[in-house]
N, C-alpha and C positions, 0 to 999 in steps of 0.2 A: 564610508558614508555613500548612500545612493539618493540622489535628488529625484523624488517621485512626482514632480510637477507635470512631467510629460511622459505619458505611458507609451508613446509610439517609439519603438526601437527598430525602425525599418520594417520588416515583415513580422517581427515579434512584438509581443506585449508583456506587461507585468501583471501578476496577480499576488496578493499578499494576504495570508491567513495566519491567525493565531488560534491554537487549539491545545494549549498546555505545553508540555515539554517539547521543544523543537526537535529533539532527536527523533521523537516518534512521528513527527509531522513531515519528515522528509520522505520516508519510504513509501507512503501511499502514492506519491506523485513522480518519483524519479524513474528514469529509463522508459517512460511512456513515449510513444511516437508523438512528435511535436513538442516535447518538453526539452528545451535547450539546457536548462540548469535550475537547480534548487539550492538556495543559500539560506542558512540559519542566521537569524539576527534579532534585532531589537527595534521596536517602532511604537508610535502611539503615545510617547511621553514628552517630557520637556527637557531632559538632560542631554547635553551634547556629548557624543562619543562615550556612552555609558559602558561600563564593564559588566561582566556576568555577576559579580559580587554586588555591584550597585543595583542592578536590576532586581536581583533576589531580595535585596534589603527593603524593597517596596517603597523606595524614596524617589524613584525616577519617573513613575507613571508609564513606563514602557512595558510592553508585553513581549515575551518570547514569541517569535513568529518565523514563518518561512516566506521567502519571496521567490516566485516562480517566473522564469522567463519562458514563454511558450508561443508557439505559432498557431494562431487561432483558426487558420485555414485547415490545419491538421487535427488539432485538439481544442475545440471551442471552449470558451469560458464556462458555459453551462455544464460541461462535463467535469470541469475542475470543481465547480460548486457541489456536484453530486458526490464526488470523491470526498470533499471536505466534510459534508454532513455525515458521511459513513465512517468518519475517522474521529469524531468527537462526541461528547455528551452535550448536545445543544440546549439542555435544560438547566445546566449548572453555571451560573454566572460567577460563582465564587472561586473558580479554579477549574482544574480538570483532574478527576480521579484523585490520587493521593497528593497531587501538587496543588497547594492552596494559595490564594492571594491574587492580587491584581496582575502580577506579572505572568500568571498562568490563565488569565481570562480568555474566554473564546471570543474571537472578533473576526469580521471580514473587513479588510481595508480596501475600499473600492478606489480605483484610479480614474474613473470617468463616470459620466452620467449613465452610460449604457451598462457598465458593471453594477452600478448601484440598483438600477431597475431590475436586472437579472437576479441580483442577490436578494433584493426584497421579494420578488415573485417567488423565488425558490424557498425562501424562508416561510412565506405565507402558505405555500403549497404543503410544506412539511408540517406545519401547524394544523392545517385542515385535514391532513391524511389520517390523523388519529393514531399514528404510530406511537406517540408519546402521550401520556396522560397529564403532563405538565407543560407549561408554556415554553415556547422556544425563545430563549433569552439571549442568543448570540447578537452582539451589537454590530451595526453597520457604521463604520467610521471612515472619513475621507483619509486616503493614504497620505502619509507625511514622510519626513526623512527616515530612511531605513538604514540602520547601522549593522553591517555584517558582524557576527559574533566572532570571538577568537577562534584561531585556526583549529584548535583541538576539538572545537564543537562541530566543525564542518565534517559531514559524512561520518559522524561518530559511529553509526552502526557498522560501517566497513572497518574502521580503525580498531574498534573494541566490540567485536561481534557478540562475544559471550556475556560481557558485562551489560551490553545493551539488551540482550534477550532476558537476562535475569531482571533487569530494571523494568522492562516493558510487561513481562508476565506478572511481576509483583505489583505493578501499579494499578491493576484492575481494568486497564483499558481494553485489552483483548476480550476479557470476560463480558464486559459491558456491550462491546460491539457485537459479539457472538449472540448474546441474548436478544439484542434489540434489532439486529439486521439479518438474523438467521433466516434463510429462505424457507418458506413453508412449502413442503414437498407433498406431491401426490404419489405415495409409495406404490400404489397399484399401477398407475401410469408408468412409473419407472420400471417395474417388474416386466411390463410388456415391451418396453423399449430397449432395456439393457439385457446383455447376456447374464446367466446365473453368476458367473465370476465378477462381472462388472458390478452387479448389484451387491453381491457380498462384500466386495472391497469398499465401494464408495458409500454404501448405506449401513453396513454392519461392521465397519473398521476391520475388514478381513485382510489376509495377505495371500497373494498368489504364490505358486511354487517358484523358487529361483531357477534361472537358466531355462525355464519352460514358460516363458511369456513373450509377448510380441516384440518389445522394443529394447530388451536388455543389450542387444548387440547391434542396434540400428546404426548404419553408417551414413544414411542419407541426410542432407541438409534440409531443415524445415522447422515447423513450429508444432509444439505439443500443446493441445487444449484440453480443457476439462471435458470428459466424456459426457457429462450431464448437461452442462450449460453452454459449452463452446468457449468459455472464457480462456484467453491465452494465458499459459502458465510458464512454459520453459521453451528455450531455444536450443537447437542442436548445436549451436556455437558453444554452449556451456555444458554439453554432455561429455562425460569421460568414462573410461572403463575402470570401474572400481574393483572388478573381480568378484562382486558379491552376487551376481545373477539377476539384478534388477537395474533398470535405467538409473543412472546416477548423474547429478547436475551440480555444478559448483555454486549456482545461485539461481533463483527464479528470474523469470522475465523482468518482473519489477516487484518491489516489496509489497505493493498494495494488492497483489493478486492472491496472496496466501495469508493464512493465519496459523499461529502455532499454539499449542496447548500441552501442558505436562501430561504424560501418559504413564500411569503407574500399573498398568495391567501386566499379567504374566510375571509378576515378581521383579519387574524392571522399572527403572526411572528413565524415560525417554521423552523426546520432544516430538509430538505428532504434528504433521503438516496437513492442513485442510485448505481447500479452495475457499476464497472469500465469498464469491457470488452464490455458489450452489451448496456450500458447506459439505463438499464431498471429501471423505477421507482419501488422502493421496499416499501417505507413507510416513517417513520419519526423517529428521535431519540430525547429522552427527558432526562431530568437530574433528574428523579425521580425513578431511578433504584436501585438495591441493591448495597451496599458497597462491595469492596472498590471503584470500579469505579464509581458507582452512575449513570450509564446510562441505558436507556431502549430503545432498538432498537425495535420499533413497526412495524412489517412487514406484508404485505398482503400475505396470503397463495397462492393467485393466481400468485404471482411473483416467487414462489418457486416450486421446485420438491424435494421430500424427497427420500433419498436412504437409506434403512435400513442397519444397521451395517453389517449383514451377506451377503449383496449384493455388498459391496464396491469393493471387489477384482474383482468380475464378471463384474462390470461396469467400471472398470479402475481407481477407486479412492482408491485402496488399500494403497497408501502411507499416506492416511489421517486417517488411523485406530487409530494411537496414539493420534490424536486430538479428537477422539470420546470417547475413554475410560474414565470412571470416575476416578478421582484421588483417 
C-alpha cells in the first residue's frame, strides 16, 4: 500500500496513470532518464488490499494502474503526460482495446493541483488538436491509496517476454497507436536528407547487406538514435556480437521508443521493429538472444546514427550518459 497524500519524495515525485492492462503501461515509461521506478497496481476504488481477481471482478471500483516515481528536474510531468496520451485510446471510457470494464478504464490520478492543471490543459489541447474525431473521455481523479499488484505482475514483460508480446499484439493496442500517432512524412524531403540505403531501409522496409554496414562491429560506447528523427533507441551497453552481420542489441533503450508488428513478408513470420516517433523500419526482433531476456534486436545500421559517449552533451543527449556507462 502506498499513501498518496503527499507527493513530495525528496527530489522525486509520483505520477499515477490508468490505461488498460498495466503490463502494457510499464514499457512506455521505464528506463527513461529521470524515471526512478514504475510499479503496477490498483487504485481509485474502495476495497482495501484488493487482489487481481477481485479487481477483475469489477466489484472493487479500482483500476489497473501504474505509479511512476520520477525526478521532475530531469523528466517533467508534462513529458509523462505526452507519453501517456500516446499509449492509450483516450476516446474509450469503457476499457482499453479488448480489455473491457471499469478496472481497465483510462484515468489520470493527479497528486496535486499543479498536476491537475497540467493534465487538464493537455487533455483540452488534445481535444482541440482534431487528432481524434470523438471526445477525449479520460477522467482526471485525485490520487488515493495505491496498492502494488502481486509480484508476478511486476515487470511482466521482462519475466514473460513472449507471452507479453503475443498479448500486446493481439490486444489491438499497437495497431491503434500506429494508426493514430503515425508521423506524417514528407517523402521527398527524406529522399534529399537520407542516403539511398537509409531511405530504402527506413521508408521501404529494406535490409542492408550483412557485414557491409556501418555499425555491425562497432566497439565504441555511445547512443544509437533514429536516423530520421533523432529519437534515442539503443545503447552500446546492450549491444553484443550475434555473428549475424548486423548490429544486435539485447533490449531497446526503453520500451516506449519502439513498436512491434507481425511481418509475414518473404514467406516468413517475423516480428518487425519500428521506431515509435518517426515510424522508421529498423529491423526485427528474435528470441535467440542472451539471457535473461533472451531477445535479439537485429537492426539495420542504415536506420541508425551513432553518437559517441564524449559527444552526448554536445549534441543534447547528456541525460542519457547514465544509460551508456557499463555497469
